[in-house]
C-alpha positions as CSV (number, residue, x, y, z in Angstrom):
1,M,112.6,40.6,115.0
2,H,111.2,42.3,118.1
3,T,107.8,40.8,118.8
4,D,107.1,42.2,122.3
5,D,103.8,44.1,122.9
6,L,104.6,47.8,122.5
7,S,101.2,49.1,123.5
8,D,102.4,50.3,126.9
9,W,104.8,52.8,125.1
10,M,102.3,53.9,122.4
11,H,99.6,56.5,122.5
12,D,97.5,58.6,120.1
13,H,98.3,62.1,119.2
14,A,94.8,63.5,119.3
15,F,95.6,66.2,122.0
16,H,92.7,68.5,121.1
17,Q,89.1,67.3,121.6
18,G,87.4,70.0,119.7
19,S,84.4,72.0,120.8
20,A,80.9,71.0,119.8
21,A,79.4,74.2,121.2
22,A,81.8,76.4,119.2
23,E,81.1,74.5,116.0
24,R,77.4,74.6,116.5
25,G,77.4,78.3,117.4
26,T,79.5,79.1,114.3
27,R,77.2,77.2,112.0
28,I,74.1,79.2,113.3
29,V,75.9,82.5,112.9
30,L,76.9,81.5,109.4
31,W,73.3,81.2,108.3
32,I,72.2,84.3,110.0
33,T,75.1,86.3,108.5
34,A,74.4,85.0,105.0
35,V,70.7,86.0,105.1
36,T,71.5,89.5,106.5
37,M,74.3,89.9,103.9
38,V,71.8,89.6,101.0
39,I,69.4,92.0,102.6
40,E,72.0,94.7,103.3
41,I,73.6,94.6,99.9
42,A,70.2,94.8,98.2
43,A,69.1,97.6,100.4
44,G,72.4,99.5,100.0
45,W,72.0,99.3,96.2
46,W,68.3,100.3,96.3
47,F,68.8,103.2,98.7
48,N,72.2,104.3,97.2
49,S,74.1,104.2,100.6
50,M,77.8,103.6,100.4
51,A,78.0,103.0,104.2
52,L,75.2,100.4,104.0
53,T,76.6,98.8,100.8
54,A,80.0,98.6,102.4
55,D,78.5,97.0,105.5
56,G,76.7,94.5,103.4
57,W,79.9,93.5,101.4
58,H,81.8,93.5,104.7
59,M,79.2,91.0,105.9
60,S,79.6,89.0,102.7
61,S,83.2,88.5,103.5
62,H,82.2,87.5,107.0
63,A,79.9,84.8,105.5
64,V,82.8,83.4,103.6
65,A,85.2,83.6,106.5
66,I,82.8,82.1,109.0
67,G,82.1,79.4,106.5
68,L,85.9,78.7,106.5
69,S,85.7,78.5,110.3
70,V,82.9,75.9,110.1
71,L,84.9,74.0,107.5
72,A,87.9,74.0,109.7
73,Y,86.0,72.6,112.7
74,A,84.5,69.9,110.5
75,T,87.9,69.0,109.0
76,A,89.7,68.9,112.3
77,R,87.0,66.6,113.7
78,R,86.9,64.3,110.7
79,Y,90.7,63.7,110.7
80,A,91.3,63.9,114.4
81,T,92.6,60.3,114.5
82,D,94.4,60.3,111.2
83,P,98.0,59.2,111.9
84,R,99.3,61.4,109.1
85,F,98.9,64.4,111.4
86,A,101.9,64.1,113.7
87,F,100.4,66.1,116.5
88,G,96.7,66.0,115.8
89,T,94.5,68.4,113.7
90,W,94.1,71.3,116.1
91,K,96.1,73.6,113.8
92,V,93.5,73.1,111.0
93,E,91.3,75.2,113.2
94,V,94.1,77.8,113.6
95,L,94.6,77.8,109.9
96,G,90.9,78.6,109.5
97,G,91.3,81.5,111.8
98,F,94.3,82.8,109.9
99,A,92.5,82.6,106.6
100,S,89.5,84.5,108.1
101,A,91.9,87.2,109.2
102,I,93.3,87.6,105.7
103,F,89.7,87.9,104.4
104,L,89.1,90.6,107.0
105,L,92.1,92.5,105.9
106,G,91.0,92.3,102.3
107,V,87.6,93.6,103.2
108,A,89.1,96.6,104.9
109,G,90.9,97.5,101.7
110,M,87.7,97.2,99.7
111,M,85.8,99.3,102.2
112,A,88.5,102.0,102.0
113,F,88.6,102.0,98.2
114,G,84.8,102.3,97.8
115,S,84.5,105.0,100.4
116,V,87.3,107.2,98.8
117,E,85.6,106.7,95.5
118,R,82.3,107.9,96.9
119,L,84.0,110.9,98.5
120,M,85.4,112.0,95.1
121,A,82.0,111.4,93.4
122,P,79.1,112.0,95.9
123,Q,75.7,110.5,95.1
124,V,72.2,110.9,96.5
125,V,71.5,108.7,99.5
126,Q,68.0,107.7,100.8
127,F,69.1,108.1,104.4
128,R,65.9,107.2,106.2
129,E,65.3,103.9,104.5
130,A,68.9,102.9,104.7
131,L,69.0,103.8,108.4
132,V,66.3,101.3,109.1
133,V,68.2,98.5,107.4
134,A,71.4,99.5,109.2
135,V,69.8,99.3,112.6
136,A,68.4,95.9,111.7
137,G,71.9,94.7,110.7
138,L,73.3,95.9,114.0
139,L,70.7,93.9,115.9
140,V,71.6,90.8,113.9
141,N,75.3,91.3,114.7
142,L,74.5,91.6,118.4
143,V,72.5,88.4,118.3
144,C,75.4,86.6,116.5
145,A,77.9,88.0,119.0
146,L,75.8,86.7,121.9
147,I,75.7,83.2,120.3
148,L,79.4,83.1,119.8
149,G,80.1,84.6,123.3
150,Q,78.0,81.8,124.9
151,A,80.0,79.2,122.8
152,H,83.2,80.8,124.1
153,H,82.2,80.6,127.7
154,H,81.0,77.0,127.3
155,D,84.4,76.1,125.7
156,H,86.3,78.0,128.5
157,D,84.3,76.3,131.3
158,H,85.2,72.8,129.8
159,G,88.8,73.5,128.9
160,H,90.5,75.2,131.8
161,G,92.0,72.1,133.4
162,H,95.4,72.6,131.9
163,A,95.8,76.3,132.4
164,H,98.2,75.9,135.3
165,G,98.3,79.6,136.0
166,H,99.0,80.8,132.5
167,G,95.5,82.0,131.7
168,A,93.3,80.3,129.2
169,H,94.2,80.3,125.5
170,H,91.3,81.3,123.2
171,D,89.9,79.1,120.5
172,L,91.4,81.0,117.7
173,N,89.0,79.7,115.1
174,L,86.1,80.8,117.2
175,K,87.8,84.1,118.0
176,S,88.2,84.8,114.2
177,A,84.4,84.3,113.8
178,Y,83.7,86.5,116.8
179,V,86.0,89.2,115.5
180,H,84.2,89.2,112.2
181,V,80.9,89.6,113.9
182,I,82.2,92.4,116.2
183,T,83.8,94.3,113.4
184,D,80.6,94.0,111.4
185,A,78.7,95.4,114.4
186,A,81.2,98.3,114.6
187,T,80.8,99.1,111.0
188,S,77.0,99.0,111.5
189,V,77.3,101.5,114.2
190,L,79.4,103.8,112.0
191,A,76.9,103.4,109.2
192,I,74.0,104.3,111.5
193,A,75.9,107.4,112.6
194,A,76.7,108.4,109.0
195,L,73.1,107.9,107.8
196,A,71.7,109.8,110.8
197,G,74.0,112.7,110.2
198,G,73.1,112.8,106.5
199,W,69.3,112.5,107.2
200,L,69.2,115.2,110.0
201,Y,71.9,117.6,108.9
202,G,72.5,116.9,105.2
203,W,76.1,115.7,105.8
204,S,76.3,113.5,102.8
205,W,80.1,113.4,103.2
206,L,79.7,111.6,106.5
207,D,78.6,108.4,104.8
208,P,81.8,107.6,102.9
209,L,83.9,109.1,105.7
210,M,82.5,106.6,108.2
211,G,83.3,103.9,105.6
212,I,87.0,104.9,105.8
213,V,86.9,104.9,109.6
214,G,85.3,101.5,109.6
215,A,88.0,100.2,107.2
216,A,90.7,101.3,109.6
217,V,89.0,99.6,112.6
218,V,88.6,96.4,110.6
219,A,92.3,96.5,109.5
220,V,93.5,96.9,113.1
221,W,91.5,93.9,114.3
222,A,92.5,91.8,111.4
223,K,96.2,92.5,112.1
224,G,95.8,91.4,115.7
225,L,94.1,88.1,114.6
226,I,96.8,87.5,112.0
227,V,99.5,87.9,114.6
228,D,97.8,85.5,117.1
229,T,97.2,82.8,114.5
230,A,100.6,83.1,112.8
231,K,102.4,82.6,116.1
232,V,100.8,79.3,116.5
233,L,101.2,78.2,112.9
234,L,104.9,79.1,113.0
235,D,105.4,77.4,116.5
236,R,106.6,80.7,118.0
237,E,106.1,79.6,121.6
238,M,109.6,79.9,123.1
239,D,108.8,83.2,124.8
240,H,105.9,81.6,126.8
241,P,106.3,81.2,130.6
242,V,105.9,77.4,130.3
243,V,109.3,77.2,128.7
244,D,111.1,78.6,131.8
245,E,108.9,76.4,134.0
246,I,110.0,73.3,132.1
247,R,113.6,74.3,132.5
248,D,113.2,75.0,136.2
249,A,111.3,71.7,136.8
250,I,114.2,69.7,135.2
251,E,117.1,71.6,136.8
252,A,115.8,72.4,140.3
253,G,117.6,70.5,143.1
254,S,120.1,68.8,140.8
255,D,123.2,69.2,138.7
256,D,121.2,68.4,135.6
257,R,121.2,71.1,132.9
258,V,118.9,71.6,129.9
259,A,121.1,71.8,126.8
260,D,118.4,72.0,124.2
261,L,114.7,72.7,124.5
262,H,111.9,73.0,122.0
263,V,108.3,73.7,123.0
264,W,105.3,74.1,120.8
265,R,101.5,74.1,121.2
266,V,99.4,71.1,120.1
267,G,96.1,72.3,121.5
268,K,94.5,75.5,122.9
269,Q,96.1,74.9,126.3
270,V,98.5,71.9,125.9
271,Y,102.1,71.7,124.7
272,S,104.6,69.2,123.4
273,C,108.3,69.5,124.1
274,A,111.6,67.9,123.0
275,V,114.5,68.3,125.5
276,T,118.1,67.3,125.8
277,V,119.3,67.0,129.4
278,V,123.0,66.9,130.3
279,T,123.8,65.2,133.6
280,R,126.7,63.8,135.6
281,D,124.4,61.1,137.1
282,C,125.0,57.9,135.1
283,A,121.8,56.4,136.5
284,R,119.6,59.3,135.2
285,T,116.9,58.1,132.8
286,P,114.3,59.9,130.6
287,D,111.6,58.6,133.0
288,D,113.2,60.5,135.8
289,V,113.0,63.7,133.8
290,R,109.5,62.9,132.7
291,R,108.4,62.5,136.4
292,R,109.7,66.0,137.1
293,L,107.7,67.4,134.2
294,A,104.5,65.6,135.5
295,V,103.7,68.7,137.7
296,H,102.9,70.5,134.5
297,E,99.7,68.9,133.2
298,E,99.8,71.1,130.1
299,I,102.8,69.1,128.8
300,V,101.0,66.2,127.1
301,H,103.8,64.9,125.0
302,S,107.6,64.9,125.6
303,T,110.6,63.5,123.8
304,I,113.5,63.4,126.2
305,E,117.2,62.7,125.5
306,V,119.7,62.2,128.4
307,Q,123.4,62.7,127.8
308,V,125.9,61.9,130.6
309,C,128.7,64.4,130.9
310,P,131.8,62.8,132.4
311,R,133.3,64.6,135.4
312,T,136.4,66.5,134.5
313,P,139.4,65.0,136.2
314,V,141.4,67.3,138.5
315,Q,144.6,68.2,136.7
316,A,147.9,67.6,138.5
317,G,149.9,70.7,139.4
318,P,153.5,71.3,138.4
319,D,156.1,69.2,140.1
320,P,157.4,71.3,143.1
321,A,160.8,69.8,142.6
């Protein structure tokens, strides 16, 4: 049985260190959102405003979705060193972002349905009172956006070391919370416009119409977030510039060729790769290839297979006789 010490060849797979600032900011925003949600829903019901009610229910979905983001951060941190996760727990955060985006899409559908229903059956709205609550909701959204924006900048300032000219990748879990807040701010603006129009000009139809516009805006942003998170969850990274850079680093200045290459992300700005290199150099080793890849700090884990391709013997021509 092999009893040598293998520690020199072993390492952990916790490639993502998490972001305390992002988690802390998201927790604060969760509590602010939950309190404002209750106020807006109650005020929308009391003042009979569809735009305000839609904004409140929209914010309720944000409370659930941002709660998922907080849970994702906590889960990723708790299981960061669990060996059952082959490449760490970063994708738990991405999964939280994906779930939040699905919630956002569902809210867009609810907003559209409620607004169409109100267009078909108009009701009396207490515009002035509802307008005050909508403005307060917008201010809350702006405060939440500021908190998450500061968390994003803190995370970016401490995580750009591996960018290597590719541009920083966003914390998709934090981005999902930020998108929820921004969409809520946008619907608050639309609600304010609708309520102001109804109060000043008697345009009661503007209230549900703005609800439909808000639903469309939310759906577009939700779709973008779903695409971003799904790419990571499905390991769709083979169109990233780092793939060609890996290939160039291995093949440049030699007869070596990359026969098979797989690249996937294991953190916001770090990657893992599995590569098969075909060479005519019998002395070529995986360590040689790994040294070539060392110029790319974003490659934090690599599995390298080297196959020797025998030189094709020169075939003898026909006998001139």
